C-alpha positions as CSV (number, residue, x, y, z in Angstrom):
1,M,0.0,0.0,0.0
2,N,1.2,3.5,-0.8
3,R,2.8,5.1,2.3
4,E,0.8,8.4,1.9
5,R,-2.5,6.6,1.3
6,W,-1.9,4.4,4.4
7,A,-1.2,7.5,6.5
8,D,-4.4,9.2,5.2
9,Q,-6.5,6.2,6.5
10,Q,-5.3,6.7,10.0
11,H,-7.6,8.8,12.2
12,N,-6.1,10.9,14.9
13,H,-2.8,9.1,14.3
14,T,0.6,10.0,12.8
15,L,3.3,8.0,11.2
16,K,6.3,7.5,13.4
17,P,9.5,6.4,11.6
18,T,11.7,4.4,13.9
19,P,15.1,2.9,13.0
20,R,16.1,-0.5,14.2
21,S,19.7,-1.5,13.8
22,N,22.2,-4.3,14.5
23,H,20.3,-7.3,13.0
24,P,22.8,-9.8,11.7
25,I,21.4,-11.7,8.7
26,T,22.1,-14.7,6.5
27,G,21.1,-15.4,2.9
28,R,20.5,-17.9,0.2
29,L,20.7,-17.8,-3.5
30,E,17.4,-17.6,-5.4
31,T,18.6,-20.3,-7.9
32,G,21.0,-22.3,-5.9
33,P,21.8,-23.8,-2.5
34,R,21.7,-21.8,0.8
35,I,24.7,-19.8,1.7
36,E,25.7,-21.6,4.8
37,A,28.7,-19.4,5.8
38,K,27.8,-15.9,6.9
39,V,31.2,-14.8,5.7
40,V,30.1,-15.5,2.1
41,L,27.1,-13.2,2.3
42,A,29.3,-10.6,4.1
43,E,31.8,-10.9,1.3
44,R,29.3,-10.3,-1.5
45,V,27.7,-7.4,0.4
46,G,31.2,-6.0,0.9
47,W,31.9,-6.2,-2.8
48,C,28.8,-4.2,-3.6
49,A,29.6,-1.7,-0.7
50,D,33.1,-1.2,-2.1
51,L,31.8,-0.4,-5.5
52,V,29.3,2.1,-4.0
53,A,31.9,3.7,-1.7
54,G,34.3,4.2,-4.6
55,M,31.7,6.1,-6.6
56,V,30.7,8.1,-3.5
57,G,34.3,9.1,-2.8
58,V,34.8,10.4,-6.4
59,L,31.4,12.2,-6.4
60,V,31.9,13.9,-3.0
61,G,35.5,14.9,-3.9
62,E,34.3,16.6,-7.1
63,H,31.8,18.8,-5.2
64,W,33.6,19.2,-1.9
65,N,33.6,23.0,-2.2
66,A,31.5,25.9,-0.8
67,V,29.9,26.8,-4.2
68,D,28.4,23.4,-4.9
69,V,27.3,22.8,-1.3
70,E,25.6,26.1,-1.3
71,V,23.8,25.2,-4.5
72,L,22.6,21.9,-3.0
73,A,21.6,23.5,0.3
74,S,19.6,26.2,-1.5
75,G,17.0,23.7,-2.5
76,L,16.7,25.1,-6.0
77,D,18.2,24.0,-9.3
78,T,19.7,26.2,-12.0
79,G,16.2,26.9,-13.4
80,G,14.8,27.9,-10.1
81,R,12.8,24.7,-9.6
82,R,12.6,23.1,-6.2
83,L,15.0,20.2,-5.7
84,P,13.5,16.8,-4.8
85,S,13.9,15.7,-1.1
86,H,15.6,12.5,-2.1
87,A,19.4,13.2,-2.3
88,W,20.0,11.0,-5.4
89,M,17.2,12.7,-7.3
90,A,18.5,16.2,-6.3
91,L,21.9,15.3,-7.6
92,R,20.6,14.1,-10.8
93,R,18.6,17.3,-11.2
94,L,21.8,19.2,-10.8
95,G,23.6,17.0,-13.3
96,W,26.0,15.6,-10.7
97,T,26.6,12.0,-12.0
98,A,28.5,9.1,-10.5
99,T,30.9,7.3,-12.7
100,T,31.6,3.6,-12.3
101,P,35.1,2.1,-12.5
102,K,36.3,1.2,-16.0
103,G,35.2,-2.3,-17.0
104,V,32.7,-2.7,-14.2
105,K,29.0,-3.2,-14.9
106,V,26.4,-2.0,-12.4
107,N,22.7,-1.2,-12.8
108,D,21.2,2.2,-12.3
109,R,20.0,1.3,-8.8
110,V,23.5,0.9,-7.5
111,V,24.3,4.3,-8.9
112,R,21.3,5.7,-7.1
113,M,22.7,4.3,-3.8
114,A,26.0,6.1,-4.5
115,Q,24.3,9.4,-5.3
116,E,22.1,9.1,-2.2
117,Q,25.0,8.6,0.1
118,A,27.0,11.4,-1.6
119,G,24.1,13.8,-1.5
120,R,23.5,13.2,2.2
121,A,27.2,13.8,3.0
122,L,27.1,17.1,1.0
123,R,23.9,18.2,2.6
124,S,25.1,17.5,6.1
125,V,28.3,19.7,5.7
126,K,26.2,22.9,5.2
127,W,25.7,23.4,8.9
128,R,29.4,22.8,9.7
129,A,30.3,25.2,6.9
130,D,28.2,28.0,8.4
131,L,29.6,27.2,11.9
132,T,33.2,27.3,10.7
133,T,32.6,30.5,8.8
134,G,31.2,32.2,11.8
135,V,34.0,31.0,14.1
136,L,36.7,32.2,11.6
137,A,35.0,35.5,11.0
138,S,35.0,36.3,14.7
139,W,38.4,34.8,15.6
140,P,39.3,35.8,19.2
141,A,42.5,37.3,20.4
142,E,43.1,34.2,22.6
143,P,41.4,31.1,21.1
144,G,41.4,29.3,24.4
145,R,39.8,32.1,26.4
146,R,37.1,34.3,24.8
147,T,35.9,37.4,26.5
148,A,32.2,38.1,27.0
149,R,32.2,40.5,24.0
150,E,33.9,37.9,21.8
151,W,31.3,35.3,22.8
152,E,28.6,37.7,21.8
153,Q,30.3,38.3,18.4
154,V,30.7,34.6,17.6
155,R,27.1,33.8,18.4
156,Q,26.0,36.6,16.2
157,A,28.2,35.4,13.4
158,V,26.9,31.8,13.5
159,P,23.3,31.1,12.3
160,G,21.3,30.2,15.4
161,G,24.3,30.8,17.6
162,E,22.3,32.2,20.5
163,H,21.0,28.6,21.1
164,L,24.2,26.8,20.3
165,P,26.0,25.0,23.1
166,S,29.3,26.6,24.0
167,S,31.1,23.3,23.7
168,V,30.3,23.1,20.0
169,I,31.9,26.5,19.4
170,K,34.9,25.6,21.6
171,G,35.4,22.4,19.7
172,R,35.4,24.1,16.3
173,T,37.8,26.8,17.7
174,R,40.2,24.2,18.9
175,Q,40.1,22.5,15.5
176,A,40.9,25.8,13.7
177,A,43.6,26.6,16.2
178,T,45.3,23.2,15.5
179,F,45.3,24.1,11.8
180,L,46.7,27.5,12.7
181,N,49.6,26.0,14.6
182,A,50.4,23.5,11.9
183,Y,50.3,25.9,8.8
184,G,50.7,29.3,10.4
185,R,47.4,30.6,9.1
186,L,43.7,30.0,9.5
187,P,41.8,27.8,7.1
188,M,39.7,29.3,4.4
189,D,36.6,27.3,5.2
190,V,35.4,24.0,6.5
191,F,36.4,22.2,3.3
192,E,40.0,23.1,3.8
193,L,39.8,22.5,7.6
194,E,38.2,19.0,7.4
195,G,39.2,17.8,3.9
196,V,37.2,15.2,2.0
197,P,35.4,12.9,4.5
198,R,36.0,9.2,4.7
199,I,33.3,7.3,3.0
200,P,31.7,4.5,5.1
201,R,30.9,1.1,3.4
202,M,27.1,0.8,3.4
203,L,24.2,0.1,1.0
204,L,21.4,2.6,1.3
205,L,18.7,0.3,-0.2
206,A,16.1,3.1,0.4
207,A,17.3,4.6,-2.8
208,C,16.4,1.5,-4.8
209,D,13.2,0.0,-6.2
210,R,11.9,-3.5,-6.7
211,Q,14.4,-4.1,-9.5
212,Q,17.2,-4.1,-6.9
213,A,15.7,-5.0,-3.5
214,T,12.4,-5.9,-2.0
215,I,11.2,-6.6,1.6
216,E,8.0,-8.3,2.8
217,R,6.6,-9.9,5.9
218,S,5.9,-13.5,6.3
219,E,2.2,-14.3,6.2
220,A,2.6,-17.1,8.8
221,D,4.9,-15.1,11.2
222,P,4.7,-11.3,11.2
223,G,8.0,-11.3,13.2
224,R,9.9,-12.6,10.2
225,V,10.6,-10.8,6.9
226,L,12.4,-11.7,3.7
227,L,14.8,-9.3,2.1
228,R,15.7,-10.0,-1.5
229,L,18.4,-8.0,-3.3
230,Q,20.9,-8.3,-6.1
231,L,24.5,-8.8,-5.2
232,P,27.6,-9.2,-7.3
233,S,29.2,-12.7,-7.5
234,R,32.7,-11.2,-8.0
235,P,34.4,-8.0,-6.8
236,D,34.5,-6.6,-10.3
237,P,31.3,-7.6,-12.1
238,R,31.8,-7.4,-15.9
239,T,28.3,-8.2,-17.0
240,Y,24.8,-8.1,-15.6
241,R,25.0,-11.9,-15.3
242,D,27.5,-11.3,-12.5
243,W,24.6,-10.0,-10.4
244,T,22.3,-12.6,-8.8
245,W,19.4,-12.4,-6.4
246,V,20.0,-13.4,-2.8
247,A,17.2,-13.9,-0.2
248,C,18.0,-12.9,3.3
249,P,15.5,-13.9,6.1
250,I,15.4,-11.4,9.0
251,T,13.9,-11.9,12.4
252,L,12.4,-8.7,13.8
253,P,12.7,-7.7,17.4
254,P,9.5,-7.8,19.5
255,T,9.5,-4.0,19.7
256,V,8.5,-3.8,16.0
257,P,4.7,-3.7,15.8
258,A,3.0,-6.3,13.6
259,C,1.1,-3.6,11.8
260,A,4.2,-1.5,11.1
261,V,5.0,-0.6,7.5
262,L,8.6,-1.9,6.8
263,H,11.0,0.0,4.6
264,L,14.1,-1.1,2.8
265,P,17.0,-1.2,5.3
266,T,20.6,0.0,5.2
267,L,23.2,-2.9,5.1
268,R,26.6,-2.7,6.8
269,V,29.4,-5.2,7.2
270,T,30.7,-5.2,10.7
271,G,33.0,-7.9,12.2
272,G,32.4,-10.2,9.3
273,K,28.6,-10.1,9.6
274,V,26.0,-8.2,7.6
275,H,23.8,-6.0,9.8
276,A,20.6,-4.5,8.6
277,D,19.5,-1.1,9.9
278,M,15.7,-1.7,9.7
279,A,13.3,1.2,9.4
280,Y,9.6,1.1,9.8
281,S,6.6,3.4,10.2
282,H,3.6,2.9,12.5
283,A,0.6,4.8,13.7
284,V,0.8,6.5,17.1
285,P,-1.8,8.8,18.8
286,K,-1.2,12.5,18.4
287,A,0.5,14.0,21.4
288,R,-1.6,16.3,23.6
289,R,-0.2,19.4,25.3
290,N,-2.3,18.9,28.4
291,G,-4.0,16.2,30.4
292,H,-0.8,14.1,31.0
293,T,-0.7,11.9,34.0
294,V,3.0,11.1,34.2
295,A,5.9,13.7,34.3
296,L,9.6,13.0,33.9
297,G,12.0,15.3,35.7
298,V,15.8,15.4,35.0
299,D,18.4,17.2,37.0
300,W,19.7,20.2,35.0
301,G,22.0,21.8,37.5
302,S,25.7,21.9,37.9
303,T,25.7,19.0,40.4
304,P,26.2,15.4,39.0
305,C,23.2,14.4,37.1
306,C,21.1,11.6,38.6
307,P,18.9,9.2,36.7
308,P,15.5,10.7,35.6
309,E,12.7,10.3,38.2
310,P,9.1,9.7,36.9
311,C,6.2,10.9,39.0
312,D,2.5,10.0,38.8
313,W,0.2,13.0,38.8
314,E,-3.2,13.3,40.5
315,P,-5.6,16.2,39.6
316,T,-6.5,18.3,42.7
317,D,-7.8,21.8,42.2
318,G,-8.1,23.8,38.9
319,S,-4.6,25.3,39.2
320,R,-2.0,24.4,36.6
321,R,1.2,22.9,38.1
322,W,4.2,21.0,36.9
323,G,6.7,19.0,38.8
324,L,10.3,19.3,39.6
325,V,12.9,16.8,40.6
326,D,15.8,17.8,42.8
327,S,18.6,15.3,43.4
328,S,20.3,17.1,46.2
329,A,17.8,18.7,48.6
330,P,14.1,18.5,49.6
331,P,11.7,21.1,48.1
332,E,11.3,23.1,51.3
333,S,15.1,23.9,51.4
334,S,15.5,24.3,47.6
335,P,12.3,25.9,46.2
336,N,14.0,26.9,43.0
337,S,15.8,23.7,42.2
338,T,17.2,23.4,38.7
339,A,15.4,20.8,36.7
340,C,13.3,20.3,33.6
341,A,9.9,18.6,33.7
342,A,7.4,17.2,31.3
343,T,4.0,18.9,31.0
344,A,1.3,18.2,33.5
345,S,-1.9,20.0,34.3
346,G,-3.9,20.5,37.5
347,C,-2.1,17.9,39.5
348,T,0.2,17.2,42.4
349,P,2.9,14.5,42.5
350,R,2.5,11.1,44.1
351,P,5.5,9.0,45.0
352,T,6.2,6.1,42.6
353,T,8.6,3.2,42.4
354,T,11.1,3.1,39.6
355,S,13.3,0.3,38.4
356,G,17.1,0.2,38.9
357,S,19.4,0.4,41.8
358,S,19.0,3.5,44.0
359,A,16.0,4.5,41.9
360,S,13.2,3.0,44.1
361,T,11.5,5.3,46.6
362,S,8.7,4.6,49.0
363,G,7.9,8.2,49.8
364,L,8.7,11.7,48.9
365,N,11.2,12.1,51.8
366,S,12.9,8.7,51.4
367,S,16.5,8.9,52.6
368,A,17.6,6.0,50.4
369,S,17.1,8.0,47.3
370,R,17.5,11.7,48.2
371,R,15.3,12.6,45.3
372,Y,12.1,14.6,45.8
373,C,9.1,15.8,43.9
374,A,7.8,19.3,44.2
375,T,5.2,21.5,42.5
376,R,5.3,25.0,41.5
377,S,2.6,27.2,39.9
378,G,3.2,28.1,36.2
379,T,2.4,27.2,32.7
380,C,2.9,23.8,31.1
381,P,5.8,23.9,28.7
382,S,7.1,20.8,27.1
383,A,10.3,21.2,29.0
384,A,11.1,23.8,31.6
385,R,14.5,25.0,32.7
386,T,15.2,27.3,35.7
């Protein structure tokens, strides 16, 4: 069923994409005996991943510059039309093609995987490029110790810098300072500072269609799926006959709903095994901003952070209250404890029992846990910080 049509049929529900990873798989040939050794399947997936990674490296290297990244990040092609959301389609609209090694024969879906991976890498560097440009434009007198004025300048130079953690700016400053000590000058931009990134070996099957890979649930057992894909039978396939179909049965974890819509996974080879990063979509109720009965408070102060403490909430009067959790002092001695809490309306806390060592409490003033619940009048934000 079409994904959009399936979503339209859900009432008061939304699609929630959830990735699931680290599922080792085996396979069998469609027209031959079962591949008994997992290393054989890992070898064939590795051959295909090597071909894709080689094309990705060349494509990223050709466009690893500020001009091309800005064009891709703008979301518009040369004719002013909006670029597709899929990275491989956007690169094709811009005319950025991936070339296969000489003498190697691959189908168009393998090229799509290479363009998808390259497009994602080029799109992701845009944020780092803006951050690096802002840091270099407001370079401080002492890189290891900015003044208050210099902090204000760098946050103004970086897009969204007022909300950026200081550790991110400090890390980028140290990276530029290392370049300065090595070459006696600051880098021109992030592309000179970082260089062409290392390309991981993976197969983004999401960029393929049924001519390259398919996935479907078992009718007898919804917890089992069958992944079919074409893999090369040699590291340098010369003809299309060197590509054969391989069936890979996968057992889903119990956390994947039986009614979830499965999507083509990403394959990686780790430790001689093939791992499938499964992705699926399922319907969940739309979140409400009020009426919640459970709140989660997390210590947000300078003291060592303790595990989150959930509290049940019971409505009392009509006032709007939200809970705090303080890991160091009871509420009466620390009325303004630093914490963040989930929304709750018209309620007061009730002690609960949580799992884990030192996380169980039998009352609000339990000495075994030294964590307390408190209430304070105010609005109900999704997360509060004082």
